[in-house]
N, CA, C and O atoms as CSV, one atom per row, in Angstrom:
chain,resi,resn,atom,element,x,y,z
A,1,MET,N,N,0.838,-1.192,0.000
A,1,MET,CA,C,0.000,0.000,0.000
A,1,MET,C,C,0.875,1.246,0.000
A,1,MET,O,O,0.601,2.207,-0.718
A,2,LYS,N,N,1.938,1.221,0.817
A,2,LYS,CA,C,2.827,2.369,0.902
A,2,LYS,C,C,3.468,2.650,-0.458
A,2,LYS,O,O,3.563,3.803,-0.879
A,3,ASN,N,N,3.910,1.578,-1.148
A,3,ASN,CA,C,4.535,1.745,-2.454
A,3,ASN,C,C,3.554,2.272,-3.488
A,3,ASN,O,O,3.921,3.116,-4.306
A,4,SER,N,N,2.313,1.793,-3.471
A,4,SER,CA,C,1.348,2.274,-4.459
A,4,SER,C,C,1.016,3.740,-4.220
A,4,SER,O,O,0.796,4.481,-5.178
A,5,CYS,N,N,0.976,4.170,-2.973
A,5,CYS,CA,C,0.735,5.588,-2.674
A,5,CYS,C,C,1.896,6.431,-3.184
A,5,CYS,O,O,1.688,7.531,-3.697
A,6,LEU,N,N,3.117,5.921,-3.046
A,6,LEU,CA,C,4.291,6.636,-3.536
A,6,LEU,C,C,4.251,6.756,-5.049
A,6,LEU,O,O,4.572,7.814,-5.591
A,7,VAL,N,N,3.865,5.699,-5.737
A,7,VAL,CA,C,3.773,5.724,-7.198
A,7,VAL,C,C,2.726,6.735,-7.645
A,7,VAL,O,O,2.971,7.500,-8.577
A,8,VAL,N,N,1.575,6.752,-7.004
A,8,VAL,CA,C,0.521,7.708,-7.344
A,8,VAL,C,C,1.009,9.130,-7.087
A,8,VAL,O,O,0.792,10.014,-7.916
A,9,ALA,N,N,1.655,9.360,-5.968
A,9,ALA,CA,C,2.167,10.692,-5.641
A,9,ALA,C,C,3.203,11.147,-6.665
A,9,ALA,O,O,3.207,12.309,-7.070
A,10,LEU,N,N,4.078,10.238,-7.084
A,10,LEU,CA,C,5.083,10.578,-8.096
A,10,LEU,C,C,4.430,10.898,-9.434
A,10,LEU,O,O,4.829,11.847,-10.110
A,11,ALA,N,N,3.436,10.117,-9.816
A,11,ALA,CA,C,2.745,10.354,-11.086
A,11,ALA,C,C,2.059,11.715,-11.073
A,11,ALA,O,O,2.135,12.463,-12.047
A,12,ILE,N,N,1.389,12.034,-9.967
A,12,ILE,CA,C,0.719,13.334,-9.851
A,12,ILE,C,C,1.754,14.451,-9.897
A,12,ILE,O,O,1.533,15.480,-10.536
A,13,GLY,N,N,2.865,14.256,-9.231
A,13,GLY,CA,C,3.937,15.249,-9.233
A,13,GLY,C,C,4.507,15.478,-10.612
A,13,GLY,O,O,4.786,16.618,-10.985
A,14,LEU,N,N,4.686,14.404,-11.388
A,14,LEU,CA,C,5.211,14.537,-12.747
A,14,LEU,C,C,4.252,15.310,-13.637
A,14,LEU,O,O,4.683,16.177,-14.398
A,15,VAL,N,N,2.972,15.015,-13.557
A,15,VAL,CA,C,1.983,15.726,-14.356
A,15,VAL,C,C,1.935,17.193,-13.940
A,15,VAL,O,O,1.887,18.079,-14.794
A,16,ALA,N,N,1.949,17.452,-12.644
A,16,ALA,CA,C,1.903,18.834,-12.158
A,16,ALA,C,C,3.142,19.598,-12.582
A,16,ALA,O,O,3.033,20.753,-12.993
A,17,SER,N,N,4.329,18.984,-12.496
A,17,SER,CA,C,5.543,19.691,-12.894
A,17,SER,C,C,5.582,19.896,-14.394
A,17,SER,O,O,6.048,20.939,-14.855
A,18,ALA,N,N,5.108,18.935,-15.169
A,18,ALA,CA,C,5.061,19.114,-16.627
A,18,ALA,C,C,4.114,20.247,-16.981
A,18,ALA,O,O,4.398,21.024,-17.892
A,19,THR,N,N,2.990,20.355,-16.277
A,19,THR,CA,C,2.046,21.424,-16.527
A,19,THR,C,C,2.673,22.767,-16.182
A,19,THR,O,O,2.499,23.729,-16.930
A,20,CYS,N,N,3.399,22.860,-15.068
A,20,CYS,CA,C,4.057,24.117,-14.693
A,20,CYS,C,C,5.094,24.514,-15.730
A,20,CYS,O,O,5.176,25.684,-16.103
A,21,VAL,N,N,5.884,23.561,-16.199
A,21,VAL,CA,C,6.881,23.853,-17.213
A,21,VAL,C,C,6.200,24.316,-18.493
A,21,VAL,O,O,6.640,25.280,-19.120
A,22,ALA,N,N,5.129,23.634,-18.882
A,22,ALA,CA,C,4.424,23.977,-20.113
A,22,ALA,C,C,3.878,25.401,-20.061
A,22,ALA,O,O,3.816,26.068,-21.094
A,23,GLU,N,N,3.483,25.877,-18.891
A,23,GLU,CA,C,2.923,27.217,-18.770
A,23,GLU,C,C,3.954,28.303,-19.025
A,23,GLU,O,O,3.581,29.455,-19.246
A,24,GLU,N,N,5.244,27.971,-19.000
A,24,GLU,CA,C,6.289,28.949,-19.255
A,24,GLU,C,C,6.422,29.264,-20.742
A,24,GLU,O,O,7.077,30.245,-21.094
A,25,TYR,N,N,5.831,28.474,-21.617
A,25,TYR,CA,C,5.971,28.623,-23.061
A,25,TYR,C,C,4.631,28.961,-23.688
A,25,TYR,O,O,3.578,28.575,-23.180
A,26,LYS,N,N,4.682,29.693,-24.810
A,26,LYS,CA,C,3.465,29.980,-25.570
A,26,LYS,C,C,2.966,28.707,-26.229
A,26,LYS,O,O,3.721,27.752,-26.410
A,27,ASP,N,N,1.681,28.700,-26.588
A,27,ASP,CA,C,1.157,27.540,-27.300
A,27,ASP,C,C,1.598,27.612,-28.761
A,27,ASP,O,O,1.948,28.681,-29.261
A,28,GLY,N,N,1.577,26.476,-29.430
A,28,GLY,CA,C,2.067,26.370,-30.797
A,28,GLY,C,C,1.361,27.288,-31.782
A,28,GLY,O,O,1.990,27.785,-32.717
A,29,CYS,N,N,0.071,27.521,-31.592
A,29,CYS,CA,C,-0.667,28.396,-32.506
A,29,CYS,C,C,-0.224,29.849,-32.360
A,29,CYS,O,O,-0.289,30.612,-33.323
A,30,ALA,N,N,0.222,30.239,-31.173
A,30,ALA,CA,C,0.739,31.594,-30.973
A,30,ALA,C,C,2.146,31.718,-31.564
A,30,ALA,O,O,2.517,32.777,-32.070
A,31,VAL,N,N,2.924,30.640,-31.499
A,31,VAL,CA,C,4.298,30.660,-32.007
A,31,VAL,C,C,4.311,30.642,-33.533
A,31,VAL,O,O,5.086,31.378,-34.144
A,32,GLU,N,N,3.479,29.827,-34.155
A,32,GLU,CA,C,3.456,29.696,-35.621
A,32,GLU,C,C,2.015,29.602,-36.108
A,32,GLU,O,O,1.549,28.521,-36.469
A,33,PRO,N,N,1.300,30.745,-36.121
A,33,PRO,CA,C,-0.133,30.717,-36.452
A,33,PRO,C,C,-0.456,30.268,-37.879
A,33,PRO,O,O,-1.576,29.826,-38.134
A,34,LYS,N,N,0.494,30.369,-38.815
A,34,LYS,CA,C,0.181,29.971,-40.206
A,34,LYS,C,C,-0.116,28.482,-40.329
A,34,LYS,O,O,-0.768,28.063,-41.285
A,35,ASN,N,N,0.352,27.674,-39.377
A,35,ASN,CA,C,0.128,26.235,-39.419
A,35,ASN,C,C,-1.192,25.824,-38.769
A,35,ASN,O,O,-1.646,24.695,-38.955
A,36,CYS,N,N,-1.807,26.719,-38.016
A,36,CYS,CA,C,-2.975,26.375,-37.199
A,36,CYS,C,C,-4.259,27.005,-37.713
A,36,CYS,O,O,-4.292,28.171,-38.107
A,37,ASN,N,N,-5.297,26.212,-37.697
A,37,ASN,CA,C,-6.650,26.706,-37.912
A,37,ASN,C,C,-7.474,26.196,-36.736
A,37,ASN,O,O,-7.801,25.011,-36.676
A,38,ILE,N,N,-7.811,27.077,-35.807
A,38,ILE,CA,C,-8.585,26.668,-34.633
A,38,ILE,C,C,-10.029,26.471,-35.076
A,38,ILE,O,O,-10.728,27.426,-35.416
A,39,LEU,N,N,-10.458,25.219,-35.066
A,39,LEU,CA,C,-11.800,24.864,-35.534
A,39,LEU,C,C,-12.867,25.168,-34.492
A,39,LEU,O,O,-13.975,25.587,-34.828
A,40,LYS,N,N,-12.522,24.954,-33.224
A,40,LYS,CA,C,-13.505,25.138,-32.144
A,40,LYS,C,C,-12.745,25.286,-30.836
A,40,LYS,O,O,-11.772,24.576,-30.583
A,41,GLN,N,N,-13.195,26.203,-30.022
A,41,GLN,CA,C,-12.646,26.344,-28.677
A,41,GLN,C,C,-13.799,26.616,-27.743
A,41,GLN,O,O,-14.557,27.571,-27.915
A,42,GLU,N,N,-13.915,25.750,-26.742
A,42,GLU,CA,C,-15.004,25.882,-25.793
A,42,GLU,C,C,-14.514,25.421,-24.434
A,42,GLU,O,O,-14.073,24.282,-24.280
A,43,GLY,N,N,-14.591,26.300,-23.454
A,43,GLY,CA,C,-14.084,25.957,-22.134
A,43,GLY,C,C,-12.605,25.617,-22.211
A,43,GLY,O,O,-11.801,26.413,-22.695
A,44,LYS,N,N,-12.256,24.446,-21.738
A,44,LYS,CA,C,-10.854,24.030,-21.718
A,44,LYS,C,C,-10.493,23.102,-22.872
A,44,LYS,O,O,-9.450,22.449,-22.837
A,45,VAL,N,N,-11.330,23.037,-23.879
A,45,VAL,CA,C,-11.074,22.154,-25.018
A,45,VAL,C,C,-10.883,23.010,-26.277
A,45,VAL,O,O,-11.650,23.934,-26.546
A,46,ARG,N,N,-9.840,22.672,-27.033
A,46,ARG,CA,C,-9.572,23.377,-28.292
A,46,ARG,C,C,-9.260,22.345,-29.367
A,46,ARG,O,O,-8.471,21.427,-29.142
A,47,VAL,N,N,-9.882,22.496,-30.541
A,47,VAL,CA,C,-9.674,21.595,-31.667
A,47,VAL,C,C,-8.944,22.384,-32.755
A,47,VAL,O,O,-9.410,23.433,-33.200
A,48,ILE,N,N,-7.787,21.858,-33.173
A,48,ILE,CA,C,-6.917,22.554,-34.122
A,48,ILE,C,C,-6.708,21.693,-35.358
A,48,ILE,O,O,-6.370,20.514,-35.257
A,49,ASP,N,N,-6.912,22.288,-36.513
A,49,ASP,CA,C,-6.547,21.669,-37.786
A,49,ASP,C,C,-5.140,22.177,-38.087
A,49,ASP,O,O,-4.952,23.355,-38.389
A,50,TYR,N,N,-4.155,21.285,-38.003
A,50,TYR,CA,C,-2.741,21.670,-38.122
A,50,TYR,C,C,-2.138,21.094,-39.396
A,50,TYR,O,O,-2.177,19.884,-39.619
A,51,THR,N,N,-1.583,21.965,-40.228
A,51,THR,CA,C,-0.890,21.526,-41.431
A,51,THR,C,C,0.505,22.127,-41.442
A,51,THR,O,O,0.708,23.258,-41.001
A,52,ALA,N,N,1.458,21.369,-41.946
A,52,ALA,CA,C,2.820,21.858,-42.079
A,52,ALA,C,C,3.415,21.306,-43.362
A,52,ALA,O,O,3.125,20.181,-43.769
A,53,LYS,N,N,4.238,22.105,-43.980
A,53,LYS,CA,C,4.949,21.703,-45.192
A,53,LYS,C,C,6.348,21.224,-44.819
A,53,LYS,O,O,6.875,21.590,-43.768
A,54,ALA,N,N,6.940,20.413,-45.671
A,54,ALA,CA,C,8.324,19.979,-45.473
A,54,ALA,C,C,9.200,21.215,-45.279
A,54,ALA,O,O,9.133,22.164,-46.060
A,55,GLY,N,N,10.011,21.192,-44.241
A,55,GLY,CA,C,10.905,22.311,-43.947
A,55,GLY,C,C,10.359,23.307,-42.949
A,55,GLY,O,O,11.118,24.126,-42.429
A,56,ASP,N,N,9.043,23.266,-42.657
A,56,ASP,CA,C,8.485,24.178,-41.655
A,56,ASP,C,C,9.083,23.872,-40.284
A,56,ASP,O,O,9.255,22.714,-39.904
A,57,LYS,N,N,9.396,24.943,-39.554
A,57,LYS,CA,C,9.913,24.809,-38.190
A,57,LYS,C,C,9.038,25.645,-37.264
A,57,LYS,O,O,8.619,26.751,-37.606
A,58,VAL,N,N,8.774,25.095,-36.091
A,58,VAL,CA,C,7.985,25.790,-35.080
A,58,VAL,C,C,8.849,25.884,-33.832
A,58,VAL,O,O,9.343,24.871,-33.338
A,59,GLY,N,N,9.032,27.100,-33.319
A,59,GLY,CA,C,9.862,27.311,-32.134
A,59,GLY,C,C,9.310,26.611,-30.899
A,59,GLY,O,O,8.228,26.025,-30.930
A,60,MET,N,N,10.067,26.681,-29.822
A,60,MET,CA,C,9.696,26.034,-28.573
A,60,MET,C,C,8.310,26.516,-28.139
A,60,MET,O,O,8.049,27.717,-28.071
A,61,HIS,N,N,7.433,25.560,-27.848
A,61,HIS,CA,C,6.064,25.870,-27.458
A,61,HIS,C,C,5.523,24.751,-26.580
A,61,HIS,O,O,6.169,23.719,-26.395
A,62,SER,N,N,4.335,24.970,-26.047
A,62,SER,CA,C,3.752,23.982,-25.132
A,62,SER,C,C,2.388,23.522,-25.626
A,62,SER,O,O,1.714,24.193,-26.408
A,63,HIS,N,N,2.015,22.350,-25.134
A,63,HIS,CA,C,0.669,21.805,-25.327
A,63,HIS,C,C,0.182,21.295,-23.980
A,63,HIS,O,O,0.955,20.680,-23.245
A,64,PRO,N,N,-1.087,21.535,-23.633
A,64,PRO,CA,C,-1.647,20.814,-22.481
A,64,PRO,C,C,-1.868,19.363,-22.932
A,64,PRO,O,O,-1.494,19.009,-24.050
A,65,ALA,N,N,-2.453,18.539,-22.103
A,65,ALA,CA,C,-2.783,17.169,-22.525
A,65,ALA,C,C,-3.543,17.260,-23.845
A,65,ALA,O,O,-4.399,18.126,-24.020
A,66,HIS,N,N,-3.217,16.348,-24.781
A,66,HIS,CA,C,-3.827,16.448,-26.099
A,66,HIS,C,C,-3.836,15.120,-26.836
A,66,HIS,O,O,-3.070,14.205,-26.532
A,67,VAL,N,N,-4.730,15.046,-27.818
A,67,VAL,CA,C,-4.847,13.887,-28.697
A,67,VAL,C,C,-4.557,14.375,-30.108
A,67,VAL,O,O,-5.017,15.444,-30.509
A,68,ILE,N,N,-3.793,13.589,-30.859
A,68,ILE,CA,C,-3.492,13.913,-32.254
A,68,ILE,C,C,-4.047,12.807,-33.132
A,68,ILE,O,O,-3.782,11.627,-32.904
A,69,TYR,N,N,-4.827,13.198,-34.147
A,69,TYR,CA,C,-5.319,12.267,-35.153
A,69,TYR,C,C,-4.677,12.658,-36.479
A,69,TYR,O,O,-4.814,13.797,-36.924
A,70,VAL,N,N,-3.980,11.722,-37.109
A,70,VAL,CA,C,-3.209,11.998,-38.313
A,70,VAL,C,C,-4.080,11.814,-39.555
A,70,VAL,O,O,-4.505,10.701,-39.866
A,71,LEU,N,N,-4.341,12.918,-40.260
A,71,LEU,CA,C,-5.106,12.886,-41.504
A,71,LEU,C,C,-4.207,12.554,-42.695
A,71,LEU,O,O,-4.609,11.822,-43.599
A,72,LYS,N,N,-2.989,13.099,-42.689
A,72,LYS,CA,C,-1.994,12.819,-43.732
A,72,LYS,C,C,-0.663,12.623,-43.023
A,72,LYS,O,O,-0.109,13.560,-42.448
A,73,GLY,N,N,-0.161,11.405,-43.072
A,73,GLY,CA,C,1.061,11.068,-42.361
A,73,GLY,C,C,2.273,11.810,-42.886
A,73,GLY,O,O,2.278,12.345,-43.994
A,74,GLY,N,N,3.303,11.823,-42.048
A,74,GLY,CA,C,4.547,12.469,-42.412
A,74,GLY,C,C,5.585,12.303,-41.327
A,74,GLY,O,O,5.314,11.765,-40.254
A,75,LYS,N,N,6.794,12.783,-41.634
A,75,LYS,CA,C,7.906,12.686,-40.684
A,75,LYS,C,C,8.170,14.046,-40.061
A,75,LYS,O,O,8.187,15.071,-40.742
A,76,SER,N,N,8.376,14.032,-38.741
A,76,SER,CA,C,8.671,15.247,-37.986
A,76,SER,C,C,9.736,14.952,-36.955
A,76,SER,O,O,9.931,13.807,-36.548
A,77,LYS,N,N,10.424,16.006,-36.536
A,77,LYS,CA,C,11.443,15.890,-35.493
A,77,LYS,C,C,11.066,16.872,-34.391
A,77,LYS,O,O,10.800,18.045,-34.655
A,78,PHE,N,N,11.044,16.382,-33.151
A,78,PHE,CA,C,10.680,17.185,-31.993
A,78,PHE,C,C,11.864,17.292,-31.050
A,78,PHE,O,O,12.521,16.294,-30.755
A,79,THR,N,N,12.141,18.512,-30.571
A,79,THR,CA,C,13.248,18.744,-29.651
A,79,THR,C,C,12.699,19.309,-28.353
A,79,THR,O,O,11.989,20.315,-28.358
A,80,SER,N,N,13.030,18.653,-27.227
A,80,SER,CA,C,12.611,19.097,-25.895
A,80,SER,C,C,13.536,20.216,-25.413
A,80,SER,O,O,14.623,20.393,-25.964
A,81,PRO,N,N,13.123,20.968,-24.397
A,81,PRO,CA,C,13.975,22.038,-23.872
A,81,PRO,C,C,15.351,21.546,-23.416
A,81,PRO,O,O,16.317,22.309,-23.442
A,82,ASP,N,N,15.451,20.277,-22.997
A,82,ASP,CA,C,16.744,19.743,-22.552
A,82,ASP,C,C,17.620,19.260,-23.715
A,82,ASP,O,O,18.721,18.754,-23.495
A,83,GLY,N,N,17.126,19.419,-24.965
A,83,GLY,CA,C,17.903,19.024,-26.141
A,83,GLY,C,C,17.615,17.629,-26.655
A,83,GLY,O,O,18.144,17.239,-27.696
A,84,THR,N,N,16.785,16.860,-25.947
A,84,THR,CA,C,16.420,15.521,-26.405
A,84,THR,C,C,15.633,15.621,-27.703
A,84,THR,O,O,14.688,16.404,-27.805
A,85,VAL,N,N,16.025,14.826,-28.695
A,85,VAL,CA,C,15.367,14.847,-30.004
A,85,VAL,C,C,14.646,13.528,-30.232
A,85,VAL,O,O,15.204,12.454,-30.009
A,86,LYS,N,N,13.388,13.623,-30.682
A,86,LYS,CA,C,12.594,12.450,-31.055
A,86,LYS,C,C,12.146,12.631,-32.489
A,86,LYS,O,O,11.649,13.693,-32.863
A,87,GLU,N,N,12.322,11.589,-33.296
A,87,GLU,CA,C,11.806,11.619,-34.657
A,87,GLU,C,C,10.549,10.769,-34.696
A,87,GLU,O,O,10.475,9.718,-34.059
A,88,LEU,N,N,9.573,11.230,-35.442
A,88,LEU,CA,C,8.294,10.531,-35.526
A,88,LEU,C,C,7.912,10.384,-36.988
A,88,LEU,O,O,7.916,11.357,-37.743
A,89,ASP,N,N,7.583,9.162,-37.380
A,89,ASP,CA,C,7.083,8.878,-38.721
A,89,ASP,C,C,5.623,8.476,-38.553
A,89,ASP,O,O,5.303,7.295,-38.417
A,90,ALA,N,N,4.739,9.479,-38.563
A,90,ALA,CA,C,3.316,9.246,-38.314
A,90,ALA,C,C,2.648,8.758,-39.590
A,90,ALA,O,O,2.886,9.293,-40.673
A,91,LYS,N,N,1.827,7.758,-39.454
A,91,LYS,CA,C,1.084,7.189,-40.582
A,91,LYS,C,C,-0.347,7.733,-40.580
A,91,LYS,O,O,-0.908,8.012,-39.521
A,92,THR,N,N,-0.925,7.879,-41.758
A,92,THR,CA,C,-2.314,8.299,-41.867
A,92,THR,C,C,-3.186,7.358,-41.032
A,92,THR,O,O,-3.083,6.137,-41.145
A,93,GLY,N,N,-4.040,7.941,-40.196
A,93,GLY,CA,C,-4.918,7.158,-39.332
A,93,GLY,C,C,-4.372,6.925,-37.935
A,93,GLY,O,O,-5.111,6.484,-37.055
A,94,ASP,N,N,-3.075,7.216,-37.706
A,94,ASP,CA,C,-2.511,7.066,-36.361
A,94,ASP,C,C,-3.203,8.012,-35.392
A,94,ASP,O,O,-3.658,9.091,-35.772
A,95,VAL,N,N,-3.274,7.590,-34.129
A,95,VAL,CA,C,-3.797,8.420,-33.057
A,95,VAL,C,C,-2.780,8.389,-31.926
A,95,VAL,O,O,-2.309,7.320,-31.538
A,96,PHE,N,N,-2.441,9.561,-31.398
A,96,PHE,CA,C,-1.490,9.672,-30.294
A,96,PHE,C,C,-2.168,10.396,-29.144
A,96,PHE,O,O,-2.793,11.438,-29.344
A,97,ILE,N,N,-2.047,9.849,-27.944
A,97,ILE,CA,C,-2.571,10.476,-26.735
A,97,ILE,C,C,-1.362,10.924,-25.930
A,97,ILE,O,O,-0.523,10.107,-25.551
A,98,ASN,N,N,-1.276,12.226,-25.670
A,98,ASN,CA,C,-0.093,12.802,-25.022
A,98,ASN,C,C,-0.474,13.612,-23.798
A,98,ASN,O,O,-1.521,14.259,-23.765
A,99,GLY,N,N,0.373,13.571,-22.809
A,99,GLY,CA,C,0.237,14.459,-21.661
A,99,GLY,C,C,0.756,15.836,-22.037
A,99,GLY,O,O,1.117,16.067,-23.191
A,100,PRO,N,N,0.797,16.755,-21.079
A,100,PRO,CA,C,1.349,18.080,-21.350
A,100,PRO,C,C,2.795,17.938,-21.841
A,100,PRO,O,O,3.544,17.088,-21.360
A,101,THR,N,N,3.165,18.771,-22.792
A,101,THR,CA,C,4.511,18.671,-23.341
A,101,THR,C,C,5.019,20.027,-23.794
A,101,THR,O,O,4.242,20.946,-24.057
A,102,VAL,N,N,6.339,20.135,-23.881
A,102,VAL,CA,C,7.015,21.311,-24.420
A,102,VAL,C,C,8.014,20.809,-25.434
A,102,VAL,O,O,8.781,19.889,-25.148
A,103,HIS,N,N,8.017,21.405,-26.629
A,103,HIS,CA,C,8.982,21.019,-27.660
A,103,HIS,C,C,9.006,22.059,-28.780
A,103,HIS,O,O,8.120,22.907,-28.886
A,104,SER,N,N,10.044,21.968,-29.610
A,104,SER,CA,C,10.038,22.660,-30.897
A,104,SER,C,C,9.873,21.555,-31.933
A,104,SER,O,O,10.074,20.379,-31.630
A,105,SER,N,N,9.506,21.933,-33.159
A,105,SER,CA,C,9.324,20.891,-34.168
A,105,SER,C,C,9.889,21.341,-35.504
A,105,SER,O,O,9.932,22.526,-35.835
A,106,GLU,N,N,10.317,20.341,-36.249
A,106,GLU,CA,C,10.772,20.544,-37.621
A,106,GLU,C,C,10.113,19.444,-38.444
A,106,GLU,O,O,10.208,18.263,-38.109
A,107,HIS,N,N,9.453,19.838,-39.510
A,107,HIS,CA,C,8.732,18.864,-40.323
A,107,HIS,C,C,9.582,18.475,-41.524
A,107,HIS,O,O,9.972,19.318,-42.332
A,108,ILE,N,N,9.855,17.196,-41.621
A,108,ILE,CA,C,10.704,16.660,-42.689
A,108,ILE,C,C,9.882,16.509,-43.970
A,108,ILE,O,O,10.392,16.728,-45.069
A,109,THR,N,N,8.622,16.138,-43.825
A,109,THR,CA,C,7.697,16.021,-44.956
A,109,THR,C,C,6.418,16.783,-44.606
A,109,THR,O,O,6.239,17.201,-43.462
A,110,ASP,N,N,5.537,16.963,-45.575
A,110,ASP,CA,C,4.230,17.561,-45.306
A,110,ASP,C,C,3.485,16.677,-44.309
A,110,ASP,O,O,3.664,15.460,-44.287
A,111,ILE,N,N,2.651,17.304,-43.488
A,111,ILE,CA,C,1.848,16.565,-42.517
A,111,ILE,C,C,0.544,17.330,-42.274
A,111,ILE,O,O,0.507,18.555,-42.382
A,112,HIS,N,N,-0.516,16.604,-41.950
A,112,HIS,CA,C,-1.810,17.215,-41.654
A,112,HIS,C,C,-2.444,16.423,-40.514
A,112,HIS,O,O,-2.667,15.219,-40.635
A,113,VAL,N,N,-2.731,17.104,-39.409
A,113,VAL,CA,C,-3.295,16.432,-38.233
A,113,VAL,C,C,-4.403,17.283,-37.627
A,113,VAL,O,O,-4.499,18.487,-37.865
A,114,ILE,N,N,-5.228,16.622,-36.842
A,114,ILE,CA,C,-6.181,17.298,-35.969
A,114,ILE,C,C,-5.660,17.110,-34.548
A,114,ILE,O,O,-5.372,15.993,-34.118
A,115,ILE,N,N,-5.546,18.223,-33.830
A,115,ILE,CA,C,-5.083,18.195,-32.432
A,115,ILE,C,C,-6.246,18.618,-31.547
A,115,ILE,O,O,-6.852,19.666,-31.772
A,116,VAL,N,N,-6.561,17.809,-30.544
A,116,VAL,CA,C,-7.586,18.163,-29.563
A,116,VAL,C,C,-6.865,18.351,-28.238
A,116,VAL,O,O,-6.375,17.396,-27.636
A,117,GLU,N,N,-6.810,19.608,-27.795
A,117,GLU,CA,C,-6.139,19.932,-26.539
A,117,GLU,C,C,-7.166,20.088,-25.440
A,117,GLU,O,O,-8.271,20.577,-25.673
A,118,THR,N,N,-6.792,19.666,-24.226
A,118,THR,CA,C,-7.651,19.849,-23.064
A,118,THR,C,C,-6.860,20.566,-21.982
A,118,THR,O,O,-5.644,20.397,-21.888
A,119,GLY,N,N,-7.521,21.345,-21.184
A,119,GLY,CA,C,-6.840,21.988,-20.062
A,119,GLY,C,C,-6.210,23.314,-20.390
A,119,GLY,O,O,-5.248,23.713,-19.735
A,120,GLN,N,N,-6.721,24.012,-21.386
A,120,GLN,CA,C,-6.191,25.325,-21.764
A,120,GLN,C,C,-6.262,26.293,-20.603
A,120,GLN,O,O,-5.859,27.448,-20.738
């Protein structure tokens, strides 16, 4: 029981610290508005139609917890504030569920996704 309480406390702490870090950065639509079309925003939920062309770069920005649905797959590279780089080859139809995050992005190929953010 003691260990499970510690695990829950650590998980809550990680989410809370990620949220605090994310609040230090602007959201992606503010950083690079040409890529974003906000379809709907109501309360703490925002739906974004996001398109990027090969070579597009988006500076460091944050997302609250969010879901990504890939309409047109493509390759992208994401860099965290600590310099960690992740490459993603998203396929059409993929769905990604993500917690709060901070990153910059560089799109290797064209990509088109719907992003549903919660907790704005």
